N, C-alpha and C positions, 0 to 999 in steps of 0.2 A: 207419874210423871209427874215432874220438880217443874218450876216459874219458866224455871232457864228451858226448859224442853217442849213445854205448851206455847213460848213466845217465839221459840223457832221456827215449830209447826205451823203456828199463826200469821210467818213469815212467808214458808211455802206455799202460802194458797197465794201469793202476789206476786205475779208472775214476772213482775220484773225484777222480783227478791230472788224467786226459787234461778230464772235463765242468768241472772249471775251470778248463783250461787254455785250454778250447778259448773260453768263455765270456769271459773275460779277454784272449783273440785274436782275440775279435766284437766286445770294444766301443773295443780302439783304433784298429779297421778303419773301426766306425763312424766316432771319434773325430774320422778322417785325414781320412774327407772329403766331415766335416764342416767343418770347418777350411778343405781347399782352397773348399766351395764360397762361404764365409764371403770366402775371397782375391777367387772370382774374381765375387764380389757386387759387392764393394767396387772391384774393376776395372773394371766396370761390362760384362760379357763381355755379349756376343749373348743374348737370353730362350730362344729354341733353345740354348744351353749353357748354360745353368743346368738346363733342364727337362732337357735331359737327364742332369744327375747329380743330379739328382734321382731320375729312373725310376731311374738306376743305386742309389742308394741303397732305394729302393725296394725293388729286385729283393734284392737281396743280404741285408736283412733279411728277407725271404718264405724264403731260403737257411738261414737262422739260425736 
């Protein structure tokens, strides 16, 4: 493990840092999924694929 990984692991043991990190990660994950959905809508993907992506985003939100 390099110095950066060790530092990151140490920071994750701090509750406030861990909470902030996970919150920001969730925001970025959702933003990415929504951007992918937007691209699929613009590309006229089949409705079934779009609904599946929406359901996947919903499932992700329930776990966050």
